C-alpha positions as CSV (number, residue, x, y, z in Angstrom):
1,M,0.0,0.0,0.0
2,S,1.3,3.5,-0.8
3,V,0.9,6.0,2.0
4,S,2.1,8.9,-0.1
5,N,-1.4,10.4,0.4
6,R,-2.0,10.2,4.1
7,K,-5.4,11.7,3.7
8,N,-6.6,8.4,2.4
9,L,-5.9,6.5,5.6
10,I,-8.8,4.2,6.5
11,A,-10.6,3.8,9.8
12,H,-13.5,1.5,8.7
13,V,-14.7,-0.1,5.5
14,K,-18.0,-1.7,4.5
15,S,-19.6,-3.4,1.6
16,Y,-23.1,-3.2,0.3
17,E,-25.4,-6.2,0.0
18,T,-24.6,-6.2,-3.7
19,G,-20.9,-6.9,-2.8
20,E,-19.7,-3.5,-4.0
21,W,-17.5,-1.5,-1.7
22,A,-18.6,1.8,-0.2
23,S,-16.2,4.7,0.0
24,P,-14.0,4.0,3.1
25,H,-14.5,5.8,6.4
26,L,-11.3,8.0,6.4
27,L,-9.3,7.9,9.5
28,L,-8.6,11.7,9.7
29,D,-12.3,12.4,9.2
30,H,-13.2,9.8,11.9
31,V,-10.9,11.0,14.6
32,Q,-11.8,14.7,13.9
33,R,-15.5,14.0,14.1
34,T,-15.1,11.8,17.2
35,A,-13.1,14.5,18.9
36,E,-15.6,17.2,18.1
37,L,-18.5,15.1,19.5
38,A,-16.6,14.1,22.6
39,E,-15.6,17.7,23.1
40,K,-19.3,18.7,22.9
41,F,-20.3,16.0,25.4
42,A,-17.5,16.9,27.9
43,S,-18.3,20.6,27.8
44,A,-21.1,19.7,30.2
45,F,-18.5,19.2,33.0
46,N,-15.8,21.7,31.9
47,S,-13.5,19.0,30.3
48,A,-13.9,19.7,26.6
49,E,-10.3,19.8,25.6
50,W,-9.5,16.6,27.5
51,A,-12.2,14.7,25.5
52,Y,-11.1,16.3,22.3
53,A,-7.5,15.0,22.8
54,A,-8.8,11.6,23.6
55,G,-11.0,11.6,20.4
56,I,-8.1,12.6,18.2
57,L,-5.7,10.0,19.6
58,H,-8.2,7.1,20.2
59,D,-7.5,5.5,16.8
60,A,-3.9,6.8,16.4
61,G,-2.8,3.2,16.3
62,K,-4.6,2.9,13.0
63,G,-2.4,5.6,11.5
64,T,0.5,3.2,10.8
65,D,1.6,1.5,7.6
66,K,1.2,-1.9,9.3
67,W,-2.4,-1.3,10.4
68,Q,-3.5,0.1,7.1
69,K,-2.2,-3.0,5.4
70,Y,-4.0,-5.1,8.0
71,I,-7.5,-3.5,7.5
72,R,-7.2,-3.6,3.7
73,A,-6.1,-7.3,3.6
74,K,-8.4,-8.6,6.4
75,S,-11.5,-6.9,5.0
76,G,-10.7,-7.8,1.4
77,Y,-11.0,-4.2,0.4
78,D,-7.6,-4.2,-1.2
79,L,-6.8,-7.6,-2.8
80,D,-3.2,-6.4,-3.6
81,A,-2.5,-5.8,0.2
82,H,-0.4,-8.6,1.7
83,L,0.5,-9.4,5.3
84,E,3.8,-11.0,6.1
85,G,3.6,-14.0,8.4
86,K,0.7,-15.0,10.6
87,V,-1.0,-11.8,11.9
88,G,-3.8,-11.9,14.6
89,K,-5.9,-8.9,15.6
90,L,-3.7,-5.8,15.8
91,D,-3.9,-3.7,19.0
92,H,-4.6,-0.1,17.8
93,S,-5.5,1.3,21.3
94,T,-2.3,1.0,23.2
95,P,-0.1,3.0,20.7
96,G,-2.5,5.9,21.0
97,S,-2.4,5.6,24.8
98,K,1.4,5.8,24.8
99,L,1.4,8.7,22.3
100,A,-0.9,10.6,24.7
101,E,1.6,10.3,27.5
102,E,4.5,11.3,25.2
103,M,2.7,14.3,23.9
104,F,1.0,15.6,27.1
105,G,3.2,14.2,30.0
106,S,2.7,11.6,32.6
107,C,-0.3,13.3,34.4
108,I,-2.4,14.7,31.6
109,G,-1.4,11.9,29.3
110,R,-2.2,9.1,31.7
111,V,-5.8,10.4,32.1
112,I,-6.3,10.3,28.4
113,A,-4.3,7.0,28.1
114,Y,-6.8,5.2,30.2
115,C,-9.7,6.3,28.0
116,I,-7.9,5.3,24.7
117,A,-6.6,2.0,26.0
118,G,-10.2,1.0,27.1
119,H,-12.3,2.3,24.2
120,H,-12.8,-1.3,22.9
121,G,-12.0,-3.7,25.7
122,G,-12.9,-1.6,28.7
123,L,-11.0,0.7,31.1
124,P,-8.0,-1.4,32.3
125,D,-6.4,-1.7,35.7
126,F,-3.1,0.2,35.9
127,S,-1.2,-2.4,37.8
128,P,-1.1,-6.1,36.9
129,S,-3.0,-8.5,39.2
130,E,-3.1,-12.3,39.4
131,A,-6.3,-12.3,37.4
132,H,-5.3,-9.6,34.9
133,G,-1.6,-9.4,34.1
134,A,-0.8,-8.5,30.5
135,S,-3.9,-6.4,30.1
136,A,-2.8,-3.9,32.8
137,L,-2.1,-0.4,31.4
138,K,1.4,-0.3,33.0
139,I,2.4,-3.4,31.0
140,R,0.8,-2.3,27.8
141,L,2.4,1.1,27.9
142,N,5.9,-0.5,28.4
143,E,5.4,-2.7,25.4
144,A,3.8,-0.2,22.9
145,E,5.6,1.6,20.1
146,T,4.6,5.0,18.6
147,K,7.3,5.8,16.1
148,A,5.3,4.4,13.2
149,I,2.2,6.6,13.9
150,F,1.9,9.1,11.0
151,H,2.5,12.8,11.7
152,E,-1.0,13.8,10.6
153,I,-2.5,12.3,13.7
154,R,0.0,14.0,16.0
155,S,-0.7,17.4,14.3
156,L,-4.4,17.2,15.0
157,A,-3.8,16.5,18.6
158,E,-1.6,19.5,18.9
159,N,-4.5,21.8,18.1
160,K,-6.1,21.8,21.6
161,K,-3.9,20.7,24.4
162,P,-5.6,20.0,27.8
163,R,-3.9,21.9,30.5
164,A,-5.6,22.7,33.8
165,L,-7.6,20.0,35.7
166,P,-11.3,20.9,35.8
167,F,-11.8,20.1,39.5
168,K,-9.8,19.8,42.6
169,F,-9.4,16.1,43.4
170,G,-9.0,14.8,46.9
171,D,-8.3,11.3,48.3
172,D,-11.5,9.9,47.0
173,M,-13.0,8.5,43.9
174,G,-13.3,11.9,42.2
175,M,-10.5,11.3,39.7
176,S,-11.6,7.8,38.7
177,L,-15.2,9.0,38.2
178,W,-14.0,11.9,36.0
179,I,-11.9,9.5,33.9
180,R,-14.9,7.3,33.5
181,M,-16.9,10.3,32.4
182,L,-14.3,11.3,29.8
183,F,-14.3,7.6,28.7
184,S,-18.1,7.8,28.3
185,C,-17.7,10.9,26.1
186,L,-15.1,9.1,23.9
187,V,-16.9,5.8,23.5
188,D,-20.3,7.4,22.7
189,A,-18.7,9.8,20.2
190,D,-16.8,6.9,18.6
191,F,-20.0,4.8,18.4
192,L,-22.0,7.6,16.9
193,D,-19.5,8.6,14.3
194,T,-18.9,4.9,13.3
195,E,-22.7,4.4,13.2
196,A,-23.1,7.4,10.9
197,Y,-20.8,5.7,8.4
198,M,-21.9,2.1,8.8
199,D,-25.7,2.7,9.2
200,A,-26.7,6.3,8.5
201,E,-30.4,5.4,8.5
202,K,-30.1,4.0,12.1
203,G,-28.3,7.2,13.2
204,S,-31.0,9.4,11.7
205,R,-33.6,8.0,14.1
206,R,-31.8,9.3,17.2
207,G,-32.8,12.2,19.3
208,K,-36.4,12.7,18.1
209,F,-38.0,13.6,21.4
210,D,-39.9,16.6,22.8
211,S,-37.8,19.1,24.7
212,L,-38.3,19.2,28.5
213,A,-40.1,22.5,28.0
214,V,-42.7,20.8,25.8
215,I,-42.9,17.8,28.2
216,R,-43.5,20.2,31.1
217,K,-46.4,21.8,29.3
218,K,-48.0,18.4,28.5
219,F,-47.5,17.4,32.1
220,W,-49.3,20.3,33.7
221,N,-52.2,20.0,31.1
222,Y,-52.5,16.4,32.2
223,M,-52.4,17.3,35.9
224,E,-55.0,20.0,35.6
225,K,-57.4,17.5,34.1
226,K,-56.5,14.8,36.6
227,V,-57.1,17.2,39.6
228,N,-60.5,18.2,38.2
229,E,-61.5,14.6,37.8
230,A,-60.4,13.5,41.2
231,G,-63.0,12.8,43.8
232,K,-63.2,14.9,47.0
233,S,-61.3,13.1,49.9
234,I,-58.8,13.8,52.6
235,V,-56.2,11.7,50.7
236,N,-56.7,13.6,47.5
237,D,-56.5,17.0,49.3
238,I,-53.1,15.9,50.8
239,R,-51.9,14.7,47.4
240,Q,-52.6,18.2,46.1
241,Q,-50.7,19.7,48.9
242,I,-47.7,17.5,48.2
243,L,-47.9,18.3,44.5
244,G,-47.9,22.0,45.3
245,D,-44.9,21.7,47.6
246,C,-43.0,19.9,44.8
247,R,-43.9,22.5,42.2
248,A,-42.7,25.3,44.5
249,A,-39.5,23.5,45.5
250,G,-38.5,23.3,41.9
251,S,-37.1,26.8,42.0
252,L,-34.7,25.9,44.9
253,R,-31.0,26.0,44.4
254,S,-29.6,22.7,42.9
255,G,-28.2,20.1,45.2
256,I,-29.5,17.1,47.2
257,F,-33.2,16.8,48.1
258,S,-35.3,14.5,50.1
259,L,-38.9,13.8,49.1
260,T,-40.5,12.3,52.2
261,V,-44.1,11.2,51.4
262,P,-46.2,8.5,53.0
263,T,-47.1,5.6,50.8
264,G,-50.2,6.5,48.8
265,G,-49.3,10.2,48.9
266,G,-48.8,10.5,45.1
267,K,-45.1,10.9,45.0
268,T,-44.7,9.4,41.5
269,L,-46.3,12.4,39.8
270,S,-45.3,14.9,42.4
271,S,-41.6,14.0,42.0
272,L,-41.9,14.5,38.2
273,A,-43.5,17.9,38.9
274,F,-40.5,18.9,41.0
275,A,-38.0,17.5,38.4
276,L,-39.7,19.4,35.5
277,E,-39.8,22.7,37.4
278,H,-36.2,22.2,38.6
279,A,-34.9,21.3,35.2
280,Q,-36.5,24.4,33.7
281,K,-35.1,26.7,36.4
282,H,-31.5,25.4,36.1
283,N,-31.5,24.5,32.4
284,L,-31.0,20.8,33.0
285,Q,-31.2,18.3,30.1
286,R,-33.0,15.2,31.4
287,I,-34.7,13.4,34.3
288,I,-33.5,10.0,35.3
289,Y,-35.6,7.8,37.6
290,V,-33.7,5.0,39.4
291,I,-36.0,2.3,40.7
292,P,-35.2,-1.0,42.4
293,Y,-37.8,-3.4,41.1
294,T,-39.1,-3.9,37.6
295,S,-42.7,-4.1,38.9
296,I,-42.4,-0.5,40.0
297,I,-40.6,0.6,36.8
298,E,-43.4,-0.8,34.7
299,Q,-46.0,0.8,36.9
300,N,-44.3,4.2,37.1
301,A,-43.4,4.3,33.4
302,D,-47.1,3.7,32.5
303,V,-48.0,6.7,34.8
304,F,-45.4,8.9,33.0
305,R,-46.5,7.8,29.6
306,D,-50.1,8.8,30.4
307,A,-48.8,12.2,31.6
308,V,-46.2,13.2,29.0
309,G,-46.7,10.8,26.0
310,A,-45.3,7.4,25.4
311,E,-42.8,8.7,22.9
312,N,-40.9,10.7,25.6
313,V,-40.4,7.9,28.1
314,I,-37.5,5.5,27.8
315,E,-37.5,2.4,30.0
316,H,-34.1,0.9,30.2
317,H,-34.2,-2.7,31.5
318,S,-34.0,-6.1,29.9
319,S,-37.7,-6.9,30.5
320,I,-38.7,-4.6,27.7
321,G,-39.6,-6.7,24.7
322,E,-39.2,-5.7,21.0
323,E,-42.9,-5.1,20.7
324,D,-42.9,-2.7,23.7
325,S,-40.5,-0.1,22.3
326,T,-39.8,1.7,19.1
327,P,-36.4,1.6,17.3
328,Q,-35.8,5.1,18.4
329,M,-36.3,4.1,22.0
330,R,-34.0,1.2,21.8
331,L,-31.3,3.5,20.4
332,A,-31.9,6.0,23.2
333,S,-31.4,3.2,25.8
334,E,-27.8,2.8,24.5
335,N,-26.7,6.3,25.6
336,W,-29.7,7.8,27.5
337,D,-29.9,10.6,24.9
338,A,-33.6,11.2,25.8
339,P,-35.4,13.6,28.2
340,L,-37.0,11.1,30.6
341,I,-35.2,7.8,31.5
342,V,-36.7,5.1,33.8
343,T,-34.1,2.5,34.8
344,T,-33.1,0.0,37.4
345,T,-31.0,0.4,40.4
346,V,-28.7,-2.4,39.0
347,Q,-28.3,-0.6,35.7
348,F,-27.6,2.8,37.2
349,Y,-25.1,1.9,39.9
350,E,-23.3,-0.9,38.1
351,S,-22.9,1.5,35.1
352,L,-21.4,4.1,37.5
353,F,-18.7,1.6,38.5
354,S,-18.4,-0.3,35.2
355,N,-15.3,-0.3,32.9
356,K,-17.2,-1.6,29.8
357,P,-17.7,0.7,26.9
358,S,-21.3,-0.4,26.3
359,R,-22.3,0.4,30.0
360,C,-20.2,3.5,30.4
361,R,-21.4,5.0,27.1
362,K,-24.4,6.6,28.8
363,L,-22.6,8.1,31.8
364,H,-21.9,11.6,30.4
365,N,-25.6,12.1,29.9
366,I,-26.1,11.9,33.7
367,A,-24.5,15.3,33.9
368,N,-26.9,18.2,33.9
369,S,-29.8,16.0,35.1
370,V,-32.3,15.5,37.9
371,V,-31.7,12.0,39.3
372,I,-34.5,10.6,41.4
373,L,-33.8,7.6,43.6
374,D,-37.2,6.1,44.1
375,E,-37.7,3.8,47.2
376,A,-34.3,5.0,48.3
377,Q,-34.4,2.9,51.5
378,L,-33.4,0.0,49.3
379,L,-29.9,1.4,48.5
380,P,-27.5,-1.5,48.5
381,T,-26.0,-1.7,52.0
382,D,-22.9,-3.7,51.1
383,Y,-21.9,-0.9,48.6
384,L,-23.4,2.1,50.5
385,N,-20.1,4.0,51.0
386,P,-18.9,3.9,47.3
387,V,-22.5,4.6,46.0
388,L,-23.0,7.6,48.2
389,Q,-19.6,9.0,47.5
390,A,-20.3,8.7,43.7
391,L,-23.6,10.4,44.1
392,Q,-22.1,13.3,46.1
393,I,-19.4,13.7,43.4
394,L,-22.2,13.8,40.7
395,V,-23.9,16.7,42.6
396,D,-20.6,18.6,43.3
397,S,-19.0,18.3,39.9
398,Y,-21.5,17.3,37.2
399,S,-24.5,19.6,37.8
400,V,-26.7,16.8,39.1
401,S,-29.6,17.5,41.4
402,L,-30.4,14.4,43.4
403,V,-33.8,13.5,44.9
404,V,-33.9,10.8,47.6
405,S,-37.6,9.8,47.4
406,T,-39.2,7.4,49.9
407,A,-41.8,7.1,52.7
408,T,-39.0,5.7,55.0
409,Q,-36.0,8.0,54.6
410,P,-32.6,6.2,55.3
411,A,-30.0,8.1,57.4
412,L,-27.6,8.9,54.5
413,E,-25.6,11.8,55.9
414,S,-22.0,11.3,57.1
415,R,-21.5,10.9,60.8
416,S,-19.1,9.5,63.4
417,E,-20.2,7.6,66.5
418,G,-17.4,6.3,68.6
419,Q,-15.4,4.0,66.3
420,F,-18.1,4.0,63.6
421,N,-17.4,6.4,60.7
422,F,-20.1,6.6,58.1
423,H,-18.9,8.3,54.9
424,G,-22.2,9.2,53.5
425,L,-23.6,12.4,51.9
426,R,-22.2,15.6,53.2
427,Q,-23.6,16.5,56.6
428,G,-26.4,19.1,56.3
429,S,-26.6,18.8,52.5
430,I,-30.1,17.3,52.1
431,K,-33.0,19.7,51.7
432,E,-36.5,18.5,52.3
433,I,-39.0,19.3,49.5
434,I,-42.2,18.9,51.6
435,K,-42.9,21.8,53.9
436,D,-44.8,20.0,56.7
437,V,-43.7,16.3,56.6
438,D,-44.9,15.6,60.1
439,G,-48.3,17.2,59.5
440,I,-48.8,15.2,56.3
441,Y,-47.8,11.9,58.1
442,E,-50.3,12.7,60.9
443,Q,-53.1,13.3,58.4
444,L,-52.3,10.2,56.4
445,K,-52.3,7.8,59.4
446,R,-54.6,5.3,57.8
447,V,-53.6,2.2,59.8
448,K,-53.3,0.8,63.3
449,V,-50.2,-1.2,63.9
450,E,-50.4,-4.1,66.3
451,L,-47.1,-5.4,67.6
452,P,-46.6,-8.9,69.1
453,P,-47.2,-8.6,72.9
454,D,-44.0,-10.6,73.5
455,P,-41.5,-10.5,70.7
456,G,-39.9,-13.6,72.2
457,I,-42.9,-15.7,71.5
458,S,-43.4,-16.9,67.9
459,M,-46.5,-18.2,66.1
460,T,-46.7,-21.3,64.0
461,W,-47.7,-21.2,60.3
462,Q,-50.9,-22.9,61.2
463,E,-51.8,-20.3,63.8
464,I,-51.1,-17.5,61.3
465,A,-53.1,-19.3,58.6
466,D,-56.1,-19.7,61.0
467,E,-56.0,-16.0,62.0
468,C,-55.7,-14.7,58.5
469,S,-58.4,-17.0,57.1
470,Q,-60.9,-15.1,59.2
471,Y,-60.6,-12.1,56.9
472,N,-62.1,-11.9,53.4
473,Q,-59.4,-9.5,52.2
474,V,-56.0,-9.9,53.7
475,L,-52.3,-9.6,52.6
476,V,-49.7,-11.6,54.4
477,V,-46.0,-10.7,53.7
478,V,-43.1,-13.0,54.7
479,S,-39.4,-12.7,54.2
480,D,-38.5,-15.8,52.0
481,R,-39.9,-18.0,49.3
482,K,-40.1,-21.2,51.3
483,S,-42.1,-19.6,54.1
484,C,-44.4,-18.1,51.5
485,K,-45.1,-21.5,50.0
486,E,-45.5,-23.2,53.4
487,L,-48.1,-20.7,54.6
488,Y,-49.9,-20.7,51.2
489,K,-50.5,-24.4,51.5
490,L,-52.3,-24.0,54.8
491,M,-54.6,-21.3,53.6
492,P,-58.2,-21.8,52.2
493,K,-58.7,-22.7,48.6
494,G,-58.6,-19.6,46.4
495,T,-55.7,-17.9,48.3
496,I,-53.2,-16.3,45.9
497,H,-49.4,-16.8,46.1
498,L,-46.8,-14.3,45.0
499,S,-43.1,-14.8,45.0
500,A,-40.0,-14.5,42.7
501,L,-40.4,-18.2,41.9
502,M,-43.0,-16.8,39.5
503,C,-41.6,-15.3,36.4
504,G,-42.2,-11.5,35.8
505,Q,-45.1,-12.0,33.4
506,H,-46.8,-14.4,35.9
507,R,-46.3,-11.9,38.7
508,S,-47.7,-9.0,36.6
509,N,-50.7,-11.1,35.7
510,T,-51.3,-12.1,39.3
511,I,-51.0,-8.5,40.7
512,A,-53.4,-7.3,38.0
513,A,-55.9,-10.0,39.0
514,V,-55.5,-9.1,42.7
515,K,-56.4,-5.5,41.9
516,E,-59.5,-6.5,40.0
517,R,-60.7,-8.7,42.8
518,L,-60.1,-6.0,45.4
519,K,-61.9,-3.5,43.3
520,A,-64.9,-5.9,42.9
521,G,-65.0,-6.6,46.7
522,A,-64.3,-10.3,46.1
523,I,-62.6,-12.6,48.7
524,T,-58.9,-11.9,48.2
525,R,-56.3,-13.5,50.4
526,V,-52.7,-13.1,49.3
527,I,-49.5,-14.7,50.7
528,S,-46.4,-12.9,49.3
529,T,-42.7,-12.3,49.7
530,Q,-41.6,-8.7,50.1
531,L,-41.8,-8.1,46.3
532,V,-45.2,-6.4,46.9
533,E,-43.9,-3.9,49.4
534,A,-42.2,-1.2,47.4
535,G,-44.4,0.8,45.0
536,V,-47.0,-1.9,44.1
537,D,-50.4,-0.2,44.3
538,L,-52.5,-2.7,46.3
539,D,-55.1,-1.6,48.9
540,F,-56.1,-4.2,51.6
541,P,-58.1,-3.6,54.7
542,V,-55.8,-6.0,56.7
543,V,-52.1,-6.6,56.3
544,Y,-50.0,-9.1,58.3
545,R,-46.2,-8.7,58.2
546,A,-43.6,-11.1,59.6
547,L,-41.1,-9.3,61.8
548,A,-38.6,-7.6,59.5
549,G,-36.7,-4.3,59.0
550,L,-38.8,-1.3,60.1
551,D,-38.7,0.1,56.6
552,S,-40.3,-3.2,55.3
553,I,-43.0,-3.0,57.9
554,A,-43.8,0.5,56.9
555,Q,-43.8,-0.5,53.2
556,A,-46.2,-3.4,54.0
557,A,-48.4,-0.9,55.9
558,G,-48.5,1.1,52.7
559,R,-50.6,-1.6,51.1
560,C,-53.2,-1.2,53.8
561,N,-56.1,1.3,53.5
562,R,-54.0,3.0,50.8
563,E,-56.9,5.2,49.6
564,G,-58.1,6.0,53.2
565,L,-61.6,4.6,52.6
566,L,-61.6,3.0,56.1
567,E,-61.3,4.9,59.3
568,K,-58.2,2.7,60.1
569,G,-56.8,-0.4,58.4
570,L,-55.1,-3.1,60.5
571,V,-51.4,-4.0,60.2
572,K,-50.3,-6.8,62.4
573,V,-46.7,-7.7,63.0
574,F,-46.0,-11.3,64.0
575,V,-42.9,-13.4,64.9
576,T,-42.4,-16.7,63.1
577,E,-40.6,-19.8,64.3
578,K,-38.2,-19.4,61.4
579,K,-35.7,-16.6,61.7
580,S,-35.3,-14.1,58.9
581,P,-32.8,-15.1,56.2
582,P,-29.2,-14.5,57.3
583,G,-27.3,-11.4,56.4
584,I,-28.8,-7.9,56.1
585,L,-32.4,-9.1,56.4
586,R,-31.8,-10.8,59.8
587,K,-29.8,-7.8,61.1
588,A,-32.7,-5.5,60.0
589,A,-35.2,-7.7,61.8
590,E,-33.1,-7.7,65.0
591,T,-32.6,-3.9,64.8
592,T,-36.4,-3.5,64.5
593,R,-37.0,-5.8,67.5
594,N,-34.7,-3.6,69.7
595,I,-36.3,-0.3,68.5
596,L,-39.9,-1.4,68.9
597,H,-39.4,-2.8,72.4
598,G,-41.5,-0.6,74.6
599,C,-41.9,2.2,71.9
600,G,-45.1,4.1,71.3
601,E,-46.2,4.5,67.7
602,P,-44.1,2.1,65.6
603,L,-44.1,4.1,62.4
604,E,-43.1,7.4,63.9
605,R,-40.6,9.1,61.5
606,A,-37.9,9.4,64.3
607,N,-37.8,5.6,64.5
608,F,-36.6,5.3,61.0
609,T,-33.6,7.6,61.6
610,R,-32.6,5.4,64.6
611,F,-33.3,2.2,62.7
612,F,-31.1,3.0,59.7
613,S,-28.3,4.5,61.9
614,D,-28.3,1.3,64.1
615,L,-28.5,-1.0,61.0
616,Y,-25.5,0.6,59.2
617,W,-23.5,0.4,62.5
618,K,-24.2,-3.4,62.6
619,V,-23.3,-4.1,59.0
620,N,-19.9,-5.7,58.7
621,S,-18.8,-3.2,56.0
622,L,-20.5,-0.5,53.9
623,D,-17.9,-1.2,51.2
624,V,-17.7,-5.0,51.5
625,K,-15.7,-5.5,48.2
626,E,-13.3,-2.6,48.9
627,I,-14.4,-0.7,45.8
628,M,-13.2,2.7,47.1
629,P,-9.6,1.7,47.6
630,A,-9.4,0.3,44.1
631,L,-10.8,3.5,42.6
632,T,-8.7,5.9,44.7
633,P,-5.7,6.8,42.6
634,D,-2.1,6.2,43.7
635,R,-0.7,9.8,43.7
636,S,2.7,8.8,42.3
637,T,1.5,6.8,39.3
638,L,-2.2,7.8,39.0
639,G,-2.8,4.1,39.3
640,I,-6.4,3.1,39.4
641,Q,-7.8,-0.5,39.2
642,F,-10.8,0.1,37.0
643,R,-11.3,-3.5,35.8
644,T,-11.0,-5.0,39.3
645,A,-13.5,-2.6,40.8
646,A,-16.0,-3.2,38.0
647,E,-15.8,-7.0,38.4
648,K,-16.3,-6.7,42.2
649,F,-19.2,-4.2,42.0
650,K,-22.1,-6.7,41.4
651,L,-25.4,-5.9,43.2
652,I,-26.5,-9.5,42.3
653,D,-23.9,-12.2,42.8
654,D,-24.2,-14.1,39.6
655,S,-21.9,-16.8,40.8
656,M,-24.5,-18.0,43.4
657,Q,-27.5,-18.3,41.1
658,R,-28.6,-19.2,37.6
659,T,-31.4,-18.0,35.4
660,V,-33.9,-20.5,34.1
661,F,-36.5,-19.8,31.4
662,V,-39.9,-21.2,32.1
663,R,-42.7,-22.6,30.0
664,Y,-45.4,-20.2,31.2
665,Q,-47.9,-18.9,28.6
666,Q,-45.8,-17.3,25.7
667,G,-42.6,-18.6,27.4
668,E,-43.3,-22.1,25.8
669,E,-43.3,-20.7,22.3
670,L,-40.3,-18.4,22.9
671,I,-38.2,-21.3,24.3
672,D,-38.9,-23.3,21.3
673,Q,-37.8,-20.3,19.1
674,L,-34.6,-20.1,21.1
675,K,-33.8,-23.7,20.3
676,H,-34.2,-23.1,16.6
677,I,-32.7,-19.6,16.0
678,G,-30.5,-19.1,19.0
679,P,-30.2,-16.1,21.4
680,E,-31.2,-13.2,19.1
681,P,-31.2,-10.0,21.1
682,W,-34.9,-9.3,20.5
683,L,-35.8,-12.9,21.6
684,M,-33.7,-12.7,24.8
685,R,-35.4,-9.4,25.7
686,K,-38.8,-11.1,25.4
687,L,-37.6,-14.1,27.3
688,Q,-36.7,-12.0,30.3
689,R,-40.4,-11.8,31.2
690,Y,-40.3,-15.6,31.4
691,S,-37.2,-16.1,33.6
692,V,-36.7,-17.1,37.2
693,N,-33.5,-16.8,39.2
694,I,-32.6,-19.8,41.4
695,Y,-29.7,-20.7,43.6
696,L,-27.1,-23.1,42.5
697,N,-28.1,-26.0,44.7
698,D,-31.7,-25.8,43.3
699,F,-30.3,-25.5,39.7
700,N,-28.1,-28.6,40.2
701,S,-31.0,-30.6,41.7
702,M,-33.2,-29.7,38.7
703,L,-30.4,-30.7,36.3
704,Q,-30.0,-34.1,38.0
705,R,-33.7,-34.9,37.8
706,K,-33.6,-33.8,34.1
707,S,-36.1,-31.0,34.7
708,L,-33.8,-28.6,32.7
709,E,-32.4,-28.7,29.2
710,E,-29.5,-26.7,27.8
711,V,-31.3,-25.1,24.9
712,H,-28.2,-23.1,23.8
713,P,-24.7,-23.3,25.2
714,G,-25.0,-21.8,28.8
715,I,-28.8,-21.2,28.5
716,F,-31.2,-23.4,30.4
717,A,-35.0,-23.8,30.2
718,L,-37.6,-26.1,31.7
719,T,-38.1,-29.3,29.7
720,T,-41.8,-29.3,30.4
721,S,-44.5,-27.0,31.7
722,M,-45.2,-29.7,34.3
723,E,-42.4,-28.2,36.4
724,Y,-44.1,-24.8,36.5
725,S,-47.2,-24.2,38.6
726,E,-49.9,-21.7,37.6
727,E,-50.3,-21.1,41.3
728,T,-46.8,-21.0,42.8
729,G,-44.4,-20.8,39.9
730,L,-41.2,-22.8,39.4
731,C,-41.2,-26.1,41.3
732,V,-38.0,-26.1,43.5
733,E,-37.3,-27.0,47.1
734,D,-36.0,-23.6,48.0
735,N,-34.4,-22.8,51.4
736,S,-33.2,-19.3,50.9
737,I,-34.3,-15.7,50.2
738,A,-35.3,-14.9,46.7
739,P,-33.1,-12.8,44.5
740,E,-36.1,-10.5,44.1
741,A,-37.1,-8.5,41.2
742,F,-33.8,-6.8,40.3
743,V,-33.0,-6.9,36.6
744,L,-29.6,-6.6,35.0
C-alpha cells in the first residue's frame, strides 16, 4: 500500500449487499468528528479539551503502515495488500495511549491513556494482578511503540492541548469517576460517528424527542385534568398539597433533596413535577428515575406515559420486549440521549462503576440531570459508601440534582459515633421538599399497627393461617420464598401466592388479577414475599407482616387502607418460628425488634432515623468489596484499578444463582424459538419476562432430575410445563431468600 497520500488512511470499510464496496471511512475524518462530538459532550462538565484530545488519539494506532495494510487485507477491500507471516488482531488502542503520555506528559497523558486504552475492551487496571496481568495499562504502555504513527494524527492532537484540571481532586473516587466520564464521552462519540458511516439510517432515528419544556407543558395540562376529575377526599387533598410543595420547590438551588411522602401520597407524579420545574429553572437536560424493582418501573413508566406521552419515556431494563418499544427508544437506551429515563438500580449503579464501553457510554448524559432515587431505603447496604460518594461527586462536579424519594428515609448523611465512621452524603446537604412532613404523616395515618405482645414468642404457620383466614381480604407478607409457599399451602382454597419463583409475566398477571378482585370486593387472600412492598399499588383492609426491617414493615403498611376509605386499616406484625434469612435481612429484623421494644407509635418518623443508623452500624462493611480503595488513585502513578473494581461491584452475585427460562404462557413458544434460531437480542429481551433466578443448589438438583435442558450453550430452560405451577411458579425446594425483582 502506498501511503504517499496520508489523507486516504482508512478507519473502517463496509460493503453493500450487492458486494460492492462503499467509500471507506477515512481515519482523519473519523478522529476529527469523534473528537468534536466528545468535546461537545464533555463541555457539560468543563472538560472539553480533554475529551477532544482523547478523540483525536483514540485511533492513532490505525495511523501506521502496518495497520493500514492489515485492514485492507483482512477486510478484502484491497486484494493487492499482503500481510507477512501470521497476523492476529492488531492492537490499535495502546499505541495511541502511549502517544498521549509522550505528547502531554505523565499526568495529563495518563488520564487520556486510560480512555484510549479501554475504548474497545474496557477501562483497564493500571497495575497487573493475578487475574489480569498482560492487560494492565502499565504493562501495555511499556510494550507499545509509537514511532510508526503518522505525523498527521499528531498534528491534529496539537490543536487543543488539555492543561488545567477541571476540578480539585481529593483522596476519594473523584479522579476515577472523572476519567470514567471522559471515557463515556469518547466511546459514545466513537460509536455515533462509526454508526453514521456504517448505518446512516439508524443514526438518523436518534434524538427525536420533545424538549423538557414541551414535556413540562404536557404534564401540567394532564395534571389539571386529573385534579379536576379526582373525587373529594382527605387523601386527594393531601396529594394536592404534596404536588404544590413539589412544584414550588423546583425553584430551589440545585443540590440534594429528600422527598418524604407516606405511601399513597402520590409521590410518583409529584416527584416528576419537581423535576420538570427544577430542570427548567436550572437548564438541566434530562430526568432519570432510578427504581429498584421492575414491577415499580413498569407501573411508574405507565404513569409517566399517560402524563407526557409514550414517545418521551425510555424504559431501560431487559424486560422490555421488542414489541414494547420503538427503534428510536432502543437507540436511546444505549446512551440515554432522551429527556426522561426510567431505569433499574442495578443498571444505574453498576454503570457508574463499570469499565465496559457499552455500559459507560451513557454516563456523560447523567451530567446536567435531575436524578430521582425512588424507594431510596433500598440502597445496596454492602456498597453504600462507594455509592453515596459517587452520588455526592455527581452533585458537586456534574450539575446533578439528586432527589432521595421514599416514605421511609434512610440516614444517608455522614456521621461519626465512637469507632463508627459513616462516609455518606455531606452533613447538612439534604434539603426536604415537603414543607410539613410531620403534619402530612399525621393526616395520612390510615392504619393501626399491632405489635406482638411478647417479641420472644413466635407463632406457627398454622396459627397464622387460622388467624388470616378469618378475613375476606388480607395480605400476608413473609421474608422468604419457602415460608411463602408453606403458609400458602395452609390457607383456604382460592388464596393467591406471590413470590419470585413466579416469572415476571406471571407476577404481573397475578397482581393485575388481585387489583381487580379487590376493586370488585371479592374474597382476596394473598400470601407474598416482600416483592409487593415497594411501590405496588394494592389496597387491603388488613395486612400481616412477619417481623422484618422497620422500613419493610412501613412499606407493607402502605398496602393497607391506601386510599383512606376506612377509618383505620389493621397492620399486624408477627414473629415466626423461622428466623429471617441470614445477612442484612436478619440484622434488620433484630434492629427493629430492639427499637420497637416498649416504643409508642411504631411508624413514627424518628424511629426510621434510629433504625437506619443502628443498622448501618451493625453491618460488617459498607464497602464490602473494597471498591473505594481500588478507585482511589495512587498519587505517584495515577494508578487506578478500574477493571478489578468493576468486576467486584455486582449488586447481584451471579456466581451464586442461575437463570432459568420457564414454560409459562408465551414462554413455551419463545423457548422453542430459542432452540431453533439461537439467542437473538430481540428474543432474549422477550424471554426476560419468562425467567426465574434460582440458587445453584436448586439449579443442580433440577439438572440431576432432568427438569432442565440446555437449549443453547449456557442457556437453560424447563423441559416441560409440568415443572411450573400456575399457582406458585417454578417447582423447586427452596431454602433461601429470593433474588427478588432486580433486573440486569
